[in-house]
C-alpha positions in Angstrom: -4.9 -9.1 -7.3 -8.0 -7.7 -5.7 -6.0 -4.6 -4.8 -4.6 -4.2 -8.4 -8.2 -4.5 -10.2 -9.9 -2.3 -7.7 -6.8 0.2 -8.5 -7.4 -0.1 -12.0 -10.9 0.2 -11.8 -10.8 3.3 -9.5 -8.8 5.3 -12.4 -10.8 4.2 -15.2 -13.8 5.7 -13.3 -11.9 8.7 -12.5 -10.6 9.2 -16.2 -14.6 8.5 -17.6 -15.8 11.3 -15.0 -13.0 13.8 -16.2 -13.6 13.1 -19.9 -17.3 13.9 -19.4 -17.0 16.8 -17.4 -17.7 19.2 -19.9 -21.1 18.1 -20.8 -22.0 18.5 -17.0 -24.7 21.0 -16.3 -25.1 21.9 -19.9 -27.4 25.4 -20.8 -30.0 22.8 -22.0 -31.1 22.8 -18.3 -30.2 19.4 -18.2 -27.9 17.6 -15.5 -25.7 15.9 -17.9 -26.0 15.7 -22.2 -24.1 13.1 -23.7 -21.4 14.3 -26.5 -22.2 14.0 -29.9 -18.5 13.1 -31.1 -20.1 12.0 -34.5 -21.8 15.4 -36.0 -20.3 18.0 -33.2 -17.3 19.8 -34.2 -17.4 21.3 -30.6 -17.8 18.1 -28.8 -14.9 16.4 -30.5 -13.0 19.5 -29.9 -13.4 19.6 -26.4 -13.1 15.4 -26.1 -9.9 15.6 -27.7 -8.5 18.7 -25.3 -9.7 17.0 -22.1 -8.2 13.1 -23.4 -4.5 15.4 -24.3 -4.8 16.8 -20.7 -5.6 13.6 -19.0 -2.8 11.9 -21.0 -0.4 14.9 -20.1 -1.0 13.9 -16.3 -0.4 10.3 -16.4 2.9 11.3 -18.5 3.8 14.1 -15.9 2.9 11.9 -13.1 4.9 8.8 -14.2 8.0 10.4 -16.3 8.4 14.0 -15.9 8.3 14.1 -12.3 10.5 11.1 -11.6 12.9 12.1 -14.2 13.2 15.6 -13.5 11.7 16.9 -10.3 13.0 13.9 -8.2 16.4 14.0 -10.2 16.8 18.2 -8.8 16.1 19.4 -12.3 13.0 21.4 -10.8 13.8 24.4 -13.4 13.9 22.5 -16.6 10.9 20.6 -15.2 9.0 23.8 -14.6 10.3 24.9 -18.2 8.9 22.1 -19.8 5.7 22.2 -17.9 5.4 25.8 -19.4 6.3 24.7 -22.6 3.3 22.2 -22.5 0.9 24.8 -21.2 1.4 27.1 -24.2 1.4 23.8 -26.5 -2.3 23.0 -25.3 -3.3 26.6 -25.3 -2.0 26.6 -29.0 -4.0 23.4 -29.8 -7.0 24.6 -27.9 -7.2 28.1 -30.3 -5.8 26.2 -33.5 -9.0 23.1 -33.1 -11.2 26.2 -32.8 -9.7 29.0 -35.0 -7.2 27.3 -37.5 -6.8 30.4 -39.2 -6.2 32.9 -36.3 -2.8 33.7 -34.3 -3.0 32.0 -30.9 -1.6 35.0 -29.3 -3.8 37.3 -31.1 -6.6 38.1 -28.5 -8.4 40.8 -30.8 -12.0 40.2 -32.2 -12.1 39.3 -35.7 -15.0 40.0 -38.0 -14.7 36.4 -39.5 -17.2 34.2 -38.2 -16.7 31.2 -35.5 -15.6 28.0 -37.5 -16.1 29.6 -40.6 -20.4 29.5 -40.0 -22.5 32.4 -40.7 -23.4 34.2 -37.6 -27.2 34.1 -37.2 -27.3 37.6 -35.9 -26.4 39.6 -38.5 -28.1 42.1 -40.4 -29.9 43.4 -37.5 -31.9 40.1 -37.0 -32.2 40.2 -33.3 -31.6 36.5 -31.3 -34.5 34.9 -29.8 -35.5 35.9 -26.3 -34.2 32.6 -24.9 -30.7 33.8 -26.3 -30.8 36.7 -24.7 -31.3 35.7 -21.2 -28.3 32.7 -21.7 -25.3 33.2 -19.9 -22.2 31.7 -21.5 -20.8 28.4 -20.2 -17.3 27.7 -19.4 -17.1 26.5 -23.0 -18.7 29.2 -24.6 -17.5 31.3 -27.5 -17.4 34.6 -28.5 -19.9 34.8 -31.6 -17.6 37.2 -33.7 -14.6 34.8 -33.2 -13.1 36.8 -30.5 -10.6 34.7 -27.9 -12.7 31.7 -26.6 -12.9 31.1 -22.8 -11.4 27.7 -23.3 -8.2 29.3 -23.1 -9.0 30.0 -19.6 -10.6 26.6 -19.3 -7.9 24.8 -20.4 -4.9 26.8 -18.2 -7.2 25.9 -15.0 -7.9 22.5 -16.0 -3.6 22.2 -16.8 -2.7 24.0 -14.0 -5.0 21.9 -11.9 -3.5 18.8 -13.2 -0.1 19.5 -12.8 -0.7 20.3 -9.1 -2.4 17.4 -8.4 0.0 14.9 -10.2 2.5 16.6 -7.6 1.4 16.3 -4.9 0.3 12.9 -5.6 3.6 11.9 -6.5 5.3 13.5 -3.5 2.7 11.9 -1.2 3.7 8.4 -2.5 7.2 8.8 -2.5 7.3 9.8 1.1 4.6 6.6 1.7 7.7 4.8 0.0 10.4 6.0 1.8 8.4 5.1 5.0 8.0 1.5 3.6 11.6 1.3 3.0 12.9 2.5 6.3 10.5 0.2 8.2 11.5 -3.1 6.0 15.1 -2.2 6.9 14.3 -2.0 10.4 11.8 -5.4 10.3 15.3 -6.8 8.5 17.2 -5.8 11.2 15.3 -7.6 14.0 15.1 -10.5 12.1 18.9 -10.8 11.7 19.0 -10.5 15.6 16.4 -13.3 16.0 17.7 -16.0 13.8 21.2 -15.8 15.3 19.6 -16.0 18.6 17.2 -18.6 18.1 20.4 -20.6 16.3 22.7 -20.1 19.3 19.9 -21.6 21.8 19.2 -24.7 19.6 22.7 -25.6 19.1 23.6 -25.2 22.9 20.4 -27.8 23.3 21.9 -30.4 21.0 25.5 -29.7 22.3 23.8 -31.2 25.3 22.2 -33.9 23.9 25.8 -34.6 22.4 27.7 -34.8 25.6 25.5 -37.1 27.0 26.0 -39.4 24.1 22.0 -39.7 24.0 20.5 -41.6 20.5 18.2 -38.8 20.2 21.1 -36.4 18.8 20.7 -37.4 15.1 16.8 -37.0 15.2 17.5 -33.1 17.2 19.9 -32.3 14.2 17.5 -33.1 11.6 14.8 -31.0 13.3 17.1 -28.5 13.6 17.7 -29.0 10.0 14.0 -28.7 8.9 13.3 -25.2 11.4 16.6 -23.9 9.4 15.2 -24.3 6.2 12.2 -22.8 7.2 13.9 -19.6 8.1 16.2 -19.4 5.2 13.2 -20.2 2.8 10.3 -18.3 4.4 11.5 -15.6 6.9 11.9 -13.3 4.4 8.4 -13.3 3.1 6.2 -10.4 4.6 3.0 -13.1 5.1 2.8 -16.7 4.4 0.0 -19.9 5.0 -0.4 -20.3 8.8 -0.2 -23.6 8.3 3.8 -23.4 7.4 4.0 -21.5 10.9 2.2 -23.5 13.1 4.4 -26.6 11.5 7.3 -24.8 12.4 6.3 -24.6 15.8 5.3 -28.1 16.0 9.1 -29.0 15.3 10.5 -26.5 17.9 8.3 -27.9 20.7 9.6 -31.6 19.3 13.2 -30.7 19.3 12.6 -29.2 22.7 11.3 -32.1 24.0 13.6 -34.2 22.5 16.7 -32.2 24.7 14.7 -31.9 27.7 13.2 -35.5 27.9 11.4 -36.0 31.3 12.6 -32.6 33.2 9.4 -30.5 31.3 5.7 -31.1 31.4 4.5 -29.7 27.8 0.8 -29.2 27.5 0.7 -28.1 23.7 -2.4 -28.2 21.9 -3.7 -26.6 18.7 -7.5 -25.8 17.9 -9.0 -24.9 14.5 -8.0 -24.9 10.9 -4.9 -23.2 10.1 -5.3 -23.8 6.0 -5.9 -20.2 4.1 -4.9 -17.9 6.6 -2.1 -15.8 6.7 0.4 -14.7 9.2 4.1 -13.0 9.2 6.9 -15.9 9.7 8.2 -16.0 12.9 5.9 -13.4 14.8 4.8 -16.4 17.4 7.9 -18.4 18.1 10.0 -16.0 20.1 7.1 -16.4 22.8 7.2 -19.9 22.8 11.1 -20.3 23.0 11.0 -17.7 25.7 9.0 -20.0 28.0 11.7 -23.0 27.0 14.4 -20.5 27.9 13.5 -18.9 31.1 10.8 -21.5 32.5 12.9 -24.8 32.2 15.6 -26.0 35.3 16.8 -29.1 34.7 16.8 -30.1 38.4 13.1 -30.0 38.7 10.1 -30.4 37.1 9.4 -27.5 34.8 5.6 -26.9 33.2 5.0 -25.2 30.0 1.4 -24.7 28.6 0.8 -23.7 24.7 -2.5 -23.1 23.7 -3.2 -22.0 20.0 -6.3 -21.1 19.0 -7.9 -20.4 15.4 -10.8 -18.4 14.6 -12.1 -17.3 11.5 -10.0 -14.2 11.2 -8.2 -14.4 14.7 -5.5 -16.6 16.4 -5.2 -16.5 19.9 -1.9 -17.5 21.5 -1.8 -18.2 25.1 1.9 -19.2 26.5 2.6 -19.7 30.3 5.1 -21.4 32.1 6.2 -21.8 35.8 9.0 -19.6 37.3 12.1 -21.4 38.6 14.8 -20.0 40.4 17.3 -19.4 37.5 14.6 -17.3 35.7 16.2 -14.1 34.2 14.3 -11.0 35.1 15.1 -9.3 32.0 13.6 -9.9 28.5 15.1 -11.8 25.9 16.2 -9.9 22.9 14.0 -12.5 20.8 11.1 -11.4 22.7 11.6 -7.7 22.7 12.2 -8.0 18.9 9.0 -9.6 18.6 7.1 -7.0 20.3 8.7 -4.6 18.2 7.7 -6.2 15.0 4.0 -6.5 16.2 4.1 -2.9 16.9 5.6 -2.4 13.1 3.3 -4.9 11.2 0.2 -5.2 13.4 -0.5 -1.8 14.8 -4.3 -2.0 15.1 -4.7 -5.6 14.4 -3.2 -7.4 17.7 -3.7 -7.5 21.5 -0.5 -8.5 23.5 -0.9 -8.9 27.3 2.1 -10.5 29.4 1.0 -11.5 33.0 4.4 -11.4 35.3 3.2 -12.8 38.6 5.7 -14.4 41.4 5.4 -18.0 40.1 4.1 -17.9 36.5 4.9 -15.9 33.6 1.9 -15.9 31.1 1.6 -14.3 27.4 -1.7 -13.8 25.6 -1.5 -12.9 21.9 -4.6 -12.2 20.0 -3.5 -11.0 16.0 -5.5 -11.2 12.7 -4.8 -14.0 10.4 -7.6 -13.5 8.0 
């Protein structure tokens, strides 16, 4: 919501600045002169022309460019641009000289806008008129071709070029975002079956032993899968939901492993009101249970989550067992790739792989 408000506020400021541009640095030696739209014909004309050019800028950006330029109809697009240029030149000429042909660049004896020429009959202009240089909006006193022609064409062409550049840049950014989304969707598609496979193996082991905890494990798994189906495709979600998901996962692992593993799990801080990408933490925790547990000996796993005002720190350590695999799991590797995509400058990941321990330290922005 704040992003949209700032977007509209920025465009409003730029539009107002553009509309009042002709009235800056006036010949009255003031930086800015408010337009007199009520009684000054020139001010009304310039305001109308600039307002029309501004409307065309957005029309070109949101309709002509997507409809023609990006649909391989560039020739038709540029023909239309040339046609609109002639139209604006005609509007500019017609408003100032309604009785002249806008293609006629000859000087005309008719006074400008039917007003009497103040310098007729040999009357010399005042000294300050002699030293004045025509501004960008000035006109020939005898009704010749106005410099507004060139000015209108310049502003029009700058608007067309800038709208084209903005549209092309926006299109490239959208293509890059879509590419990133497809890559992230592929990574998630790899993570979810991987997680489900490991958990079903755990419940299968409980069922083989006819453990009374099997029904509870099935319920916990259903809650975990509901979370994945409901929230995994969200870009971000409340951190409290992700923490609750981790709680259920660890509880399920404790149910499966029983006394063969010692789990030291602590969460410090308030997760409410903070956002995080779903399933970005679980792979590090899952990796500890996958590679750091041996049913034939007591295993040790430590999981600490510290939540600060704008950061979350995750520390996961597991004691290595003789069955530990040397290669990194697919879920962990995909999580590292997702971090590089989604938090390129907003996370720090350190992995210590010593002889007897595997330690992960992750700091990530959650504000």
